[in-house]
C-alpha positions in Angstrom: 158.1 111.9 101.0 155.0 114.0 100.3 155.5 114.4 96.6 152.6 112.1 95.7 149.9 113.9 97.7 147.4 115.4 95.3 145.0 118.4 95.7 142.1 116.1 96.7 144.1 114.6 99.6 145.1 118.0 100.8 141.6 119.2 100.7 140.5 116.1 102.6 143.1 116.6 105.3 142.1 120.3 105.7 138.4 119.4 106.1 139.3 116.6 108.6 141.5 119.0 110.6 138.7 121.6 110.8 136.3 118.9 111.9 138.7 117.4 114.5 140.3 120.6 116.0 137.6 123.1 115.2 138.0 126.5 113.4 139.1 128.2 116.6 142.0 126.0 117.5 143.2 125.3 114.0 145.3 128.5 113.4 147.1 128.0 116.7 147.8 124.3 115.9 149.2 125.2 112.5 151.5 127.8 114.1 152.7 125.2 116.6 153.4 122.6 113.9 155.3 125.0 111.7 157.4 126.2 114.7 158.2 122.6 115.6 159.2 121.7 112.0 161.4 124.8 111.8 163.1 123.9 115.1 163.8 120.3 113.9 165.3 121.7 110.6 167.5 124.1 112.6 168.6 121.3 114.9 169.5 119.0 112.0 171.4 121.7 110.1 173.4 122.6 113.2 174.2 118.9 113.8 175.4 118.6 110.2 177.6 121.6 110.6 179.0 120.3 113.9 179.9 117.0 112.2 181.5 118.7 109.3 183.6 120.9 111.5 184.7 118.0 113.6 185.7 115.9 110.6 188.2 118.5 109.5 189.2 120.0 106.2 189.7 116.6 104.5 185.9 116.1 104.4 184.8 119.6 103.4 183.0 118.3 100.3 181.3 115.5 102.3 177.6 115.3 101.7 175.3 113.3 104.0 173.1 112.4 101.0 176.1 110.2 99.8 175.5 107.9 102.8 172.2 106.7 101.2 173.1 103.5 99.4 171.0 104.4 96.3 172.7 107.7 96.0 176.1 106.2 96.5 175.6 103.5 93.8 174.1 106.1 91.4 177.0 108.4 91.9 179.6 105.7 91.5 178.1 103.9 88.5 176.3 106.6 86.6 178.8 109.3 87.0 180.8 110.7 84.1 183.8 108.4 84.7 183.4 105.0 83.2 186.3 103.0 84.6 184.5 99.7 84.5 183.3 100.0 80.9 179.6 99.8 81.9 178.6 102.2 79.1 180.0 99.9 76.5 178.2 96.9 78.0 174.9 98.8 78.2 175.2 99.8 74.5 176.1 96.2 73.4 172.6 94.9 74.3 170.1 95.4 71.5 166.9 94.7 73.3 164.7 95.0 70.2 166.7 92.4 68.4 166.7 90.1 71.4 162.9 90.4 71.8 162.4 89.8 68.0 164.5 86.7 68.3 162.5 85.4 71.2 159.2 86.3 69.4 160.4 84.4 66.2 161.4 81.4 68.3 158.0 81.3 70.0 156.1 81.8 66.7 158.2 79.2 65.0 159.3 81.5 62.1 162.5 80.5 60.3 165.7 82.5 60.9 165.8 83.8 57.3 162.4 85.4 57.6 163.3 86.8 61.0 166.5 88.4 59.7 164.7 90.0 56.8 162.0 91.3 59.1 164.6 92.6 61.6 166.9 94.2 59.0 164.6 97.2 58.8 164.6 97.7 62.6 168.3 97.3 63.2 170.3 100.4 63.2 174.1 100.9 63.1 174.7 97.3 64.4 173.0 95.8 61.4 174.9 98.1 59.1 178.2 97.2 60.7 177.4 93.5 60.5 176.5 93.7 56.8 179.6 95.7 56.2 181.7 92.9 57.6 179.9 90.3 55.4 180.5 92.4 52.3 184.3 92.8 52.9 184.8 89.0 52.6 185.4 88.4 56.3 185.2 84.6 56.8 184.5 84.7 60.5 180.9 83.7 61.4 178.4 86.5 61.9 177.5 86.4 65.6 174.6 88.8 65.1 172.6 86.3 63.0 170.9 83.1 64.2 172.5 79.9 63.2 170.4 78.0 60.7 168.4 75.4 62.6 166.9 72.1 61.4 163.3 71.9 60.5 161.2 71.8 63.6 158.7 69.0 63.9 155.0 70.0 63.8 153.4 70.6 67.2 150.4 68.5 68.2 147.2 70.5 68.2 146.2 72.3 71.4 143.6 70.5 73.4 141.8 72.8 75.9 140.2 69.9 77.7 143.5 68.3 78.4 144.7 71.3 80.4 
């Protein structure tokens, strides 16, 4: 909660506290605030222990942080067990290749030039695809773009028309 407070903000808060409460009352105020925070922490810890003791031995490893939806999703999806095959799906997306394909389509470069430009940037996926092509496999290569017909030339851009 307070992880993003810098030194300048703390200094500003300190100067403001001295100006508002005065140097005489400030030490007493700091003691009162720390005592209150300590009591709140003790109260929450005792409440957590009461809940754990009431739940019984089945929930001895129960953590209250797991009730936070972000923590729950992170624990279920990003944990070591990959029952859903999410790791395989994540690894199947080659973002660099997809971005290069989009860039080539926007710039109007032909697929052959794009493939030769991308061959240096592709890693194991490119090597595996070329390995399939060399073995004489007749199935179409899904990693390469299908050859497209020549695109008609675009009309010149007119800044006044927009």
